[in-house]
DSSP file (Angstrom, degrees, kcal/mol; ACC not computed):
  #  RESIDUE AA STRUCTURE BP1 BP2  ACC     N-H-->O    O-->H-N    N-H-->O    O-->H-N    TCO  KAPPA ALPHA  PHI   PSI    X-CA   Y-CA   Z-CA
    1    1 A M              0   0    0      0, 0.0     2,-0.4     0, 0.0     0, 0.0   0.000 360.0 360.0 360.0 137.0    0.0    0.0    0.0
    2    2 A T        -     0   0    0      2,-0.0     2,-0.5     3,-0.0     5,-0.0  -0.784 360.0-132.1 -96.7 132.0    1.3    3.4   -0.9
    3    3 A D    >   -     0   0    0     -2,-0.4     3,-1.7     1,-0.1     4,-0.4  -0.710  10.7-143.3 -80.7 125.6    1.2    6.3    1.6
    4    4 A V  G >  S+     0   0    0     -2,-0.5     3,-1.4     1,-0.3    -1,-0.1   0.830  99.0  62.5 -59.5 -33.5   -0.2    9.4    0.0
    5    5 A S  G 3  S+     0   0    0      1,-0.3    -1,-0.3    -3,-0.0    -2,-0.0   0.700 100.8  54.0 -67.5 -17.6    2.2   11.6    2.0
    6    6 A E  G <  S+     0   0    0     -3,-1.7    -1,-0.3     2,-0.1    -2,-0.2   0.490  78.5 120.3 -93.5  -4.2    5.1    9.9    0.2
    7    7 A A    <   -     0   0    0     -3,-1.4     2,-0.4    -4,-0.4    -3,-0.0  -0.391  59.6-135.9 -63.7 132.7    3.9   10.5   -3.3
    8    8 A K        -     0   0    0     -2,-0.1     2,-0.5    30,-0.0    31,-0.1  -0.719  10.0-150.3 -94.7 141.0    6.4   12.6   -5.2
    9    9 A V        -     0   0    0     30,-0.4    32,-0.4    -2,-0.4     2,-0.1  -0.926  17.9-126.4-110.3 132.5    5.4   15.5   -7.4
   10   10 A A        -     0   0    0     -2,-0.5    28,-0.2     1,-0.1    27,-0.1  -0.417  35.2 -91.3 -76.4 152.3    7.4   16.4  -10.4
   11   11 A C    >   -     0   0    0     26,-2.8     3,-1.5     1,-0.1     4,-0.2  -0.389  26.8-137.1 -61.2 133.4    8.7   19.9  -10.9
   12   12 A P  T 3  S+     0   0    0      0, 0.0     3,-0.3     0, 0.0    -1,-0.1   0.649 102.4  58.1 -68.0 -13.1    6.3   22.1  -12.9
   13   13 A N  T >> S+     0   0    0      1,-0.2     3,-1.5     2,-0.1     4,-1.2   0.365  72.1 104.6 -96.9   4.8    9.3   23.4  -14.9
   14   14 A M  T <4 S+     0   0    0     -3,-1.5     3,-0.4     1,-0.3    -1,-0.2   0.865  76.5  55.2 -55.3 -39.5   10.5   20.1  -16.2
   15   15 A G  T 34 S+     0   0    0     -3,-0.3    -1,-0.3    -4,-0.2    -2,-0.1   0.695 120.3  28.8 -69.6 -18.9    9.1   20.6  -19.7
   16   16 A S  T <4 S+     0   0    0     -3,-1.5     2,-0.3    -4,-0.1    -1,-0.2   0.370  83.5 126.5-123.2   3.6   11.0   23.9  -20.2
   17   17 A C    ><  -     0   0    0     -4,-1.2     3,-1.0    -3,-0.4     4,-0.2  -0.496  47.0-154.5 -72.0 124.7   14.1   23.6  -18.0
   18   18 A A  G >  S+     0   0    0     -2,-0.3     3,-1.2     1,-0.2     4,-0.3   0.592  80.1  86.7 -73.5 -10.7   17.3   24.3  -20.1
   19   19 A M  G >  S+     0   0    0      1,-0.3     3,-1.9     2,-0.2     4,-0.4   0.835  75.7  68.0 -59.4 -32.8   19.3   22.1  -17.7
   20   20 A Y  G X  S+     0   0    0     -3,-1.0     3,-0.6     1,-0.3    -1,-0.3   0.795  95.8  54.3 -61.6 -28.9   18.5   19.0  -19.7
   21   21 A G  G <  S+     0   0    0     -3,-1.2    -1,-0.3     1,-0.2    -2,-0.2   0.527  94.2  71.8 -81.6  -5.3   20.5   20.1  -22.7
   22   22 A L  G <  S+     0   0    0     -3,-1.9     2,-0.5    -4,-0.3    -1,-0.2   0.646  82.9  78.9 -85.5 -15.2   23.7   20.7  -20.6
   23   23 A F    <   -     0   0    0     -3,-0.6     3,-0.0    -4,-0.4    -1,-0.0  -0.815  46.8-175.4-106.1 132.3   24.6   17.0  -20.0
   24   24 A K  S    S+     0   0    0     -2,-0.5     2,-0.6     1,-0.1    -1,-0.1   0.739  77.5  64.3 -86.5 -27.5   26.2   14.7  -22.4
   25   25 A H     >  -     0   0    0      1,-0.1     4,-1.7     2,-0.0     3,-0.4  -0.872  68.9-153.6-105.7 122.6   25.9   11.7  -20.1
   26   26 A A  H  > S+     0   0    0     -2,-0.6     4,-2.5     1,-0.2     5,-0.1   0.811  94.0  62.9 -62.0 -30.3   22.4   10.5  -19.2
   27   27 A G  H  > S+     0   0    0      2,-0.2     4,-1.3     1,-0.2    -1,-0.2   0.904 103.0  47.6 -63.0 -42.2   23.7    9.1  -15.9
   28   28 A T  H  > S+     0   0    0     -3,-0.4     4,-1.3     1,-0.2     3,-0.4   0.933 113.4  48.0 -64.6 -46.0   24.7   12.5  -14.6
   29   29 A L  H  X S+     0   0    0     -4,-1.7     4,-2.5     1,-0.2    -2,-0.2   0.893 105.8  58.6 -61.7 -40.1   21.4   14.0  -15.6
   30   30 A S  H  X S+     0   0    0     -4,-2.5     4,-2.5     1,-0.2    -1,-0.2   0.836  99.7  57.8 -63.1 -31.6   19.5   11.2  -14.0
   31   31 A V  H  X S+     0   0    0     -4,-1.3     4,-2.2    -3,-0.4    -1,-0.2   0.939 110.8  42.2 -61.8 -46.7   21.1   11.9  -10.6
   32   32 A F  H  X>S+     0   0    0     -4,-1.3     4,-3.1     2,-0.2     5,-1.1   0.891 112.9  53.8 -67.4 -38.8   19.7   15.5  -10.7
   33   33 A K  I  <>S+     0   0    0     -4,-2.5     5,-3.2     3,-0.2     6,-0.2   0.914 112.0  44.2 -62.2 -43.0   16.3   14.3  -12.0
   34   34 A I  I  <5S+     0   0    0     -4,-2.5    -2,-0.2     3,-0.2    -1,-0.2   0.939 120.2  40.5 -66.2 -46.6   15.9   11.9   -9.2
   35   35 A R  I  <>S+     0   0    0     -4,-2.2     5,-1.5    -5,-0.2    -2,-0.2   0.903 136.9   4.5 -71.7 -42.5   17.1   14.3   -6.5
   36   36 A Y  I ><5S+     0   0    0     -4,-3.1     3,-1.2     3,-0.2    -3,-0.2   0.851 125.1  47.7-111.4 -59.2   15.4   17.5   -7.7
   37   37 A C  I 3 <S+     0   0    0     -5,-1.1   -26,-2.8     1,-0.3    -3,-0.2   0.868 125.7  28.2 -61.6 -41.2   13.1   17.2  -10.7
   38   38 A N  T 3 <S+     0   0    0     -5,-3.2    -1,-0.3   -28,-0.2    -4,-0.1   0.188 135.2  20.7-104.9  16.0   11.1   14.2   -9.5
   39   39 A G  T < 5S+     0   0    0     -3,-1.2     2,-1.6    -6,-0.2   -30,-0.4   0.063 124.2   8.6-141.4-108.0   11.5   14.8   -5.8
   40   40 A A    > < +     0   0    0     -5,-1.5     3,-1.9     1,-0.2     4,-0.2  -0.448  63.5 156.9 -89.7  63.7   12.3   17.9   -3.8
   41   41 A F  G >   +     0   0    0     -2,-1.6     3,-1.7   -32,-0.4     6,-0.2   0.750  64.3  71.7 -63.9 -22.2   12.1   20.4   -6.6
   42   42 A E  G 3  S+     0   0    0      1,-0.3    -1,-0.3    -3,-0.2    -2,-0.1   0.746  96.0  52.9 -64.4 -21.3   11.5   23.2   -4.1
   43   43 A S  G <  S+     0   0    0     -3,-1.9     2,-0.4    -7,-0.1    -1,-0.3   0.427  83.5 112.9 -92.5   0.8   15.1   22.9   -3.1
   44   44 A C    <>  -     0   0    0     -3,-1.7     4,-2.5    -4,-0.2     5,-0.2  -0.591  63.6-145.2 -75.8 128.2   16.4   23.3   -6.7
   45   45 A A  H  > S+     0   0    0     17,-2.6     4,-2.2    -2,-0.4     5,-0.2   0.875 100.7  52.6 -61.3 -37.9   18.3   26.5   -7.2
   46   46 A R  H  > S+     0   0    0      2,-0.2     4,-2.3     1,-0.2    -1,-0.2   0.920 110.0  47.9 -64.6 -43.8   16.9   26.8  -10.8
   47   47 A Y  H  > S+     0   0    0     -6,-0.2     4,-2.6     1,-0.2    -2,-0.2   0.918 111.3  50.6 -62.6 -44.4   13.3   26.4   -9.5
   48   48 A R  H  X S+     0   0    0     -4,-2.5     4,-1.1     2,-0.2    -2,-0.2   0.913 111.2  47.7 -62.4 -43.5   13.8   29.0   -6.8
   49   49 A V  H ><>S+     0   0    0     -4,-2.2     5,-1.9     1,-0.2     3,-0.6   0.939 114.2  46.7 -63.1 -46.7   15.3   31.6   -9.2
   50   50 A A  H ><5S+     0   0    0     -4,-2.3     3,-1.7     1,-0.2    -2,-0.2   0.881 108.1  56.4 -63.0 -38.1   12.4   31.0  -11.7
   51   51 A S  H 3<5S+     0   0    0     -4,-2.6    -1,-0.2     1,-0.3    -2,-0.2   0.757 102.1  56.8 -65.9 -24.6    9.8   31.2   -8.9
   52   52 A E  T <<5S-     0   0    0     -4,-1.1    -1,-0.3    -3,-0.6    -2,-0.2   0.429 119.9-111.7 -84.7   0.5   11.2   34.6   -8.0
   53   53 A G  T < 5S+     0   0    0     -3,-1.7     2,-0.2     1,-0.3    -3,-0.2   0.614  75.1 131.8  80.7  12.3   10.5   35.8  -11.5
   54   54 A R      < -     0   0    0     -5,-1.9     2,-0.4     1,-0.1    -1,-0.3  -0.576  67.1 -96.7 -95.3 160.8   14.2   36.1  -12.4
   55   55 A V        -     0   0    0     -2,-0.2    -1,-0.1    -3,-0.1    -5,-0.0  -0.613  39.0-128.1 -74.6 129.7   16.0   34.8  -15.4
   56   56 A V        -     0   0    0     -2,-0.4   -10,-0.1     1,-0.1     2,-0.1  -0.698  22.8-119.4 -82.4 121.6   17.6   31.5  -14.6
   57   57 A P    >   -     0   0    0      0, 0.0     3,-1.8     0, 0.0    -1,-0.1  -0.388  21.2-127.3 -59.4 135.0   21.3   31.5  -15.6
   58   58 A L  T 3  S+     0   0    0      1,-0.3   -36,-0.1    -2,-0.1    -2,-0.0   0.868 106.0  44.0 -53.4 -43.3   21.9   28.7  -18.2
   59   59 A R  T 3  S+     0   0    0      8,-0.1     8,-3.2     2,-0.1     2,-0.4   0.290  81.3 123.2 -92.4  10.8   24.7   27.1  -16.3
   60   60 A L  B <   -A   66   0A   0     -3,-1.8     6,-0.2     6,-0.2     5,-0.1  -0.599  52.7-146.6 -72.8 126.7   23.1   27.2  -12.9
   61   61 A M    >   -     0   0    0      4,-3.3     3,-2.2    -2,-0.4   -16,-0.2  -0.562  23.7-110.5 -91.1 158.0   22.9   23.7  -11.5
   62   62 A P  T 3  S+     0   0    0      0, 0.0   -17,-2.6     0, 0.0    -1,-0.1   0.795 119.0  57.0 -57.4 -28.1   20.0   22.5   -9.2
   63   63 A N  T 3  S-     0   0    0    -19,-0.2     3,-0.1   -18,-0.1   -19,-0.1   0.413 122.7-104.8 -85.6   3.2   22.5   22.3   -6.3
   64   64 A G  S <  S+     0   0    0     -3,-2.2     2,-0.1     1,-0.4    -1,-0.0   0.275  82.7 121.8  94.5 -10.5   23.4   26.0   -6.7
   65   65 A Q        -     0   0    0     -5,-0.1    -4,-3.3     1,-0.0     2,-0.5  -0.399  63.0-119.0 -79.8 163.1   26.8   25.5   -8.3
   66   66 A T  B     -A   60   0A   0     -6,-0.2     2,-0.3    -3,-0.1    -6,-0.2  -0.910  22.2-125.6-106.4 127.6   27.6   26.8  -11.7
   67   67 A L        -     0   0    0     -8,-3.2     2,-0.1    -2,-0.5    -8,-0.1  -0.525  30.8-117.2 -70.0 130.8   28.6   24.4  -14.5
   68   68 A K        -     0   0    0     -2,-0.3    -1,-0.1     1,-0.1     3,-0.1  -0.416  27.2-112.5 -69.8 143.5   31.9   25.2  -16.0
   69   69 A A        -     0   0    0      1,-0.1    -1,-0.1    -2,-0.1     3,-0.1  -0.506  39.9 -99.7 -72.0 143.4   32.0   26.2  -19.6
   70   70 A P        -     0   0    0      0, 0.0     2,-0.2     0, 0.0    -1,-0.1  -0.362  40.9-109.4 -63.7 144.0   33.8   23.6  -21.9
   71   71 A E        -     0   0    0     -3,-0.1    -3,-0.0     1,-0.0     0, 0.0  -0.536  24.8-136.3 -76.0 139.4   37.3   24.6  -22.8
   72   72 A V              0   0    0     -2,-0.2    -1,-0.0     1,-0.1    -3,-0.0  -0.851 360.0 360.0 -96.8 125.1   37.9   25.6  -26.4
   73   73 A P              0   0    0      0, 0.0    -1,-0.1     0, 0.0    -2,-0.0   0.513 360.0 360.0 -67.2 360.0   41.1   24.1  -27.9
């Protein structure tokens, strides 16, 4: 039997979040999706910035860190 209080709600911004295009490896993305997108999205830095009506920096990670830009040879 499933407890209703344990039901997880997905982030309402999943369909438009630019974070998904930043990862080359599905495994890395899946870690963030499990932790934030399909779980505690209220603690996601991207969600919080968007909820405040501000522009979300492209390289802002859900944990609040900034993804480094790839080096150009």
